[in-house]
PALO-463717 format. One record per residue (C-alpha): x, y, z. Coordinates in steps of 0.5 Angstrom, whole numbers. Layout:
<<X, Y, Z>>
...
# end
This chain:
<<-230, -43, -26>>
<<-237, -40, -24>>
<<-236, -35, -29>>
<<-235, -40, -35>>
<<-241, -44, -33>>
<<-245, -37, -33>>
<<-243, -36, -40>>
<<-245, -43, -42>>
<<-252, -42, -39>>
<<-254, -35, -42>>
<<-253, -37, -49>>
<<-257, -44, -48>>
<<-262, -40, -44>>
<<-263, -35, -50>>
<<-263, -41, -55>>
<<-269, -44, -51>>
<<-273, -37, -51>>
<<-272, -36, -58>>
<<-274, -43, -60>>
<<-280, -42, -56>>
<<-282, -35, -59>>
<<-281, -38, -66>>
<<-286, -44, -64>>
<<-291, -39, -61>>
<<-290, -35, -68>>
<<-291, -41, -72>>
<<-297, -43, -68>>
<<-300, -36, -69>>
<<-299, -36, -76>>
<<-302, -42, -77>>
<<-308, -40, -73>>
<<-309, -34, -77>>
<<-309, -38, -84>>
<<-314, -42, -81>>
<<-318, -36, -79>>
<<-317, -33, -86>>
<<-319, -40, -89>>
<<-325, -41, -85>>
<<-328, -34, -87>>
<<-326, -35, -94>>
<<-330, -42, -94>>
<<-336, -38, -90>>
<<-336, -33, -96>>
<<-336, -39, -101>>
<<-342, -42, -97>>
<<-346, -36, -98>>
<<-345, -35, -105>>
<<-346, -43, -106>>
<<-352, -44, -102>>
<<-357, -46, -107>>
<<-353, -53, -108>>
<<-354, -57, -102>>
<<-349, -62, -104>>
<<-343, -57, -104>>
<<-346, -55, -97>>
<<-345, -61, -94>>
<<-338, -62, -96>>
<<-336, -55, -94>>
<<-339, -56, -87>>
<<-335, -62, -87>>
<<-329, -58, -89>>
<<-331, -53, -84>>
<<-331, -58, -78>>
<<-325, -61, -80>>
<<-322, -54, -80>>
<<-325, -52, -73>>
<<-322, -59, -70>>
<<-315, -57, -73>>
<<-316, -50, -70>>
<<-317, -53, -63>>
<<-311, -57, -64>>
<<-307, -51, -66>>
<<-310, -47, -60>>
<<-308, -53, -55>>
<<-301, -53, -58>>
<<-300, -46, -57>>
<<-302, -46, -50>>
<<-298, -52, -49>>
<<-292, -48, -52>>
<<-293, -42, -47>>
<<-293, -46, -41>>
<<-287, -50, -43>>
<<-284, -43, -44>>
<<-286, -41, -37>>
<<-283, -47, -34>>
<<-277, -46, -38>>
<<-276, -39, -35>>
<<-277, -41, -28>>
<<-272, -47, -28>>
<<-267, -43, -32>>
<<-267, -37, -26>>
<<-267, -42, -21>>
<<-260, -45, -24>>
<<-257, -38, -25>>
<<-259, -37, -17>>
<<-255, -43, -15>>
<<-249, -41, -19>>
<<-249, -34, -17>>
<<-249, -37, -9>>
<<-244, -42, -11>>
<<-239, -36, -14>>
<<-240, -32, -7>>
<<-238, -38, -3>>
<<-232, -39, -7>>
<<-230, -32, -7>>
<<-231, -32, 1>>
<<-227, -38, 2>>
<<-221, -35, -3>>
<<-222, -28, 2>>
<<-221, -33, 8>>
<<-215, -36, 5>>
<<-212, -29, 3>>
<<-213, -27, 11>>
<<-210, -34, 13>>
<<-204, -33, 9>>
<<-203, -26, 12>>
<<-203, -28, 19>>
<<-198, -34, 17>>
<<-193, -28, 14>>
<<-194, -24, 20>>
<<-193, -30, 25>>
<<-186, -32, 21>>
<<-184, -25, 21>>
<<-185, -25, 29>>
<<-182, -31, 29>>
<<-175, -29, 26>>
<<-175, -23, 30>>
<<-176, -27, 36>>
<<-170, -32, 34>>
<<-166, -26, 33>>
<<-167, -23, 40>>
<<-166, -30, 43>>
<<-159, -30, 39>>
<<-157, -24, 42>>
<<-160, -26, 49>>
<<-156, -32, 49>>
<<-150, -28, 47>>
<<-151, -24, 53>>
<<-152, -30, 57>>
<<-145, -33, 55>>
<<-142, -26, 56>>
<<-144, -25, 63>>
<<-142, -33, 65>>
<<-135, -31, 62>>
<<-135, -25, 67>>
<<-138, -29, 73>>
<<-132, -34, 72>>
<<-127, -28, 71>>
<<-130, -25, 77>>
<<-130, -32, 81>>
<<-122, -33, 79>>
<<-121, -26, 82>>
<<-124, -27, 88>>
<<-120, -33, 89>>
<<-114, -29, 88>>
<<-116, -24, 93>>
<<-117, -30, 98>>
<<-110, -33, 96>>
<<-107, -26, 97>>
<<-111, -25, 104>>
<<-108, -31, 106>>
<<-101, -29, 104>>
<<-102, -22, 108>>
<<-104, -26, 114>>
<<-98, -30, 114>>
<<-94, -24, 112>>
<<-97, -20, 118>>
<<-95, -26, 123>>
<<-88, -26, 120>>
<<-88, -18, 121>>
<<-91, -19, 128>>
<<-85, -24, 130>>
<<-80, -20, 127>>
<<-83, -14, 131>>
<<-82, -18, 137>>
<<-75, -20, 135>>
<<-73, -14, 133>>
<<-75, -8, 138>>
<<-72, -3, 134>>
<<-76, -4, 128>>
<<-83, -4, 131>>
<<-85, 3, 129>>
<<-83, 1, 122>>
<<-87, -6, 123>>
<<-93, -2, 126>>
<<-93, 3, 120>>
<<-93, -3, 115>>
<<-98, -7, 119>>
<<-103, -1, 118>>
<<-102, 0, 111>>
<<-103, -8, 110>>
<<-110, -7, 114>>
<<-112, -1, 109>>
<<-110, -5, 103>>
<<-114, -11, 107>>
<<-120, -6, 108>>
<<-120, -4, 100>>
<<-119, -11, 98>>
<<-125, -13, 103>>
<<-130, -7, 100>>
<<-128, -10, 93>>
<<-130, -17, 94>>
<<-137, -14, 97>>
<<-138, -10, 91>>
<<-136, -16, 86>>
<<-141, -20, 90>>
<<-146, -15, 89>>
<<-145, -15, 82>>
<<-145, -22, 81>>
<<-152, -22, 85>>
<<-154, -17, 80>>
<<-152, -21, 74>>
<<-155, -27, 77>>
<<-162, -23, 77>>
<<-161, -22, 69>>
<<-159, -29, 68>>
<<-166, -31, 71>>
<<-170, -25, 67>>
<<-167, -28, 61>>
<<-169, -35, 62>>
<<-176, -33, 63>>
<<-176, -29, 56>>
<<-173, -35, 53>>
<<-179, -39, 56>>
<<-184, -34, 53>>
<<-180, -35, 46>>
<<-181, -42, 47>>
<<-189, -41, 48>>
<<-189, -37, 42>>
<<-186, -42, 38>>
<<-191, -47, 40>>
<<-197, -42, 38>>
<<-194, -41, 31>>
<<-194, -49, 30>>
<<-201, -49, 32>>
<<-203, -44, 27>>
<<-199, -48, 22>>
<<-204, -54, 24>>
<<-210, -49, 23>>
<<-207, -47, 16>>
<<-207, -54, 14>>
<<-214, -56, 16>>
<<-217, -50, 12>>
<<-213, -52, 6>>
<<-216, -59, 6>>
<<-223, -55, 7>>
<<-222, -51, 1>>
<<-220, -57, -3>>
<<-226, -61, 0>>
<<-231, -55, -2>>
<<-227, -55, -9>>
<<-229, -62, -10>>
<<-236, -61, -8>>
<<-237, -55, -13>>
<<-235, -60, -18>>
<<-240, -65, -16>>
<<-245, -60, -16>>
<<-243, -58, -23>>
<<-244, -65, -25>>
<<-251, -65, -22>>
<<-253, -59, -26>>
<<-251, -62, -33>>
<<-255, -68, -31>>
<<-261, -64, -29>>
<<-260, -61, -36>>
<<-261, -67, -39>>
<<-267, -69, -35>>
<<-270, -62, -37>>
<<-269, -64, -44>>
<<-272, -71, -43>>
<<-278, -68, -40>>
<<-279, -63, -46>>
<<-279, -69, -51>>
<<-284, -72, -47>>
<<-289, -66, -46>>
<<-288, -65, -54>>
<<-291, -72, -56>>
<<-298, -72, -58>>
<<-304, -74, -53>>
<<-304, -82, -55>>
<<-297, -83, -52>>
<<-298, -86, -45>>
<<-297, -81, -39>>
<<-291, -81, -35>>
<<-291, -84, -28>>
<<-291, -79, -22>>
<<-284, -78, -20>>
<<-282, -79, -12>>
<<-279, -72, -9>>
<<-272, -72, -8>>
<<-273, -69, -1>>
<<-277, -75, 1>>
<<-272, -80, -1>>
<<-266, -81, 4>>
<<-264, -88, 2>>
<<-264, -93, -5>>
<<-271, -96, -6>>
<<-267, -103, -8>>
<<-261, -103, -3>>
<<-263, -98, 2>>
<<-256, -95, 2>>
<<-256, -88, 4>>
<<-255, -82, -1>>
<<-249, -78, 0>>
<<-244, -73, -5>>
<<-241, -79, -8>>
<<-248, -83, -8>>
<<-252, -79, -12>>
<<-260, -80, -13>>
<<-263, -83, -20>>
<<-270, -83, -22>>
<<-273, -89, -25>>
<<-277, -87, -32>>
<<-282, -92, -31>>
<<-284, -93, -24>>
<<-281, -86, -22>>
<<-278, -88, -15>>
<<-271, -86, -13>>
<<-265, -91, -14>>
<<-257, -91, -13>>
<<-253, -91, -20>>
<<-251, -99, -18>>
<<-259, -100, -18>>
<<-261, -96, -24>>
<<-255, -97, -29>>
<<-260, -101, -34>>
<<-263, -97, -40>>
<<-270, -99, -44>>
<<-274, -96, -49>>
<<-280, -94, -47>>
<<-286, -91, -50>>
<<-286, -83, -52>>
<<-278, -83, -52>>
<<-274, -83, -58>>
<<-268, -87, -54>>
<<-267, -92, -49>>
<<-268, -89, -42>>
<<-265, -90, -35>>
<<-270, -96, -31>>
<<-269, -100, -24>>
<<-267, -107, -24>>
<<-274, -109, -23>>
<<-277, -105, -28>>
<<-272, -108, -33>>
<<-274, -115, -31>>
<<-281, -114, -32>>
<<-280, -110, -39>>
<<-275, -116, -41>>
<<-280, -121, -39>>
<<-286, -118, -42>>
# end
């Protein structure tokens, strides 16, 4: 968008410079023709000095030619000043357009950086989700293992009770059966060995269960950290939405600045038409400076991006669009121009 506006501005700028150069060339040619005519008339005056009537006529013609020469000289000075003012105005417009292009480029770079950050955060979120899925599977496996270990412990307890009952029955049988005492004692020793093994196995199972509980606590902590990372990702998405809205607002302001630039061009063309008129045309009123006006002179509403400033071509004060929507024909203008409501009423009453 900025490149197209600069391309449109450049041919207009060259057109104005060429037109100013053509005007200055025409005025210079007229001045040289007048000078040559004046020299010819002076030579005629020297030849026809004996004729008094012709002398008086030639002197009148010389005075008229001198007046024309002075008028052309003034017009030449006016065209030169207009050319300088136009060059300054076009340089300011080009500088403003380049500044807007730089801001657009910086906003686009920021948007690209935000897109890269979002892509990285999306990749991290996918990795976290995959790791979370893997850890949940591990938790499920560990829970199944703890359940199986609890069932085995319960079976061992039942076996221990059965062994106790068997021991009691063996002791009873030992008392009743004196002959089988040795066999009973050997069986009791073997049962005690099995019982010790089973107790050691139970202790080892309890230790492994404690380790599994520690692992489960670590996995729950990791799940909480993954939840905090997900919340950060949501916050970054909200920041991205805010930056997108800011980017759209900047585009709208740039479009409004382009509209104001086109309006400034029209005002410059009107100023050029006013300055090109002869000295008999009324002088334009002194315009209020844009920086001095913060609110409308008529309705006192503050100016903003939506409510722009407009000068009245008759009194020179600044109004909003609603208070200066009427047009009227003024002296020195080829077409009706914008005026305020009070000036319009005065012109219609006059």
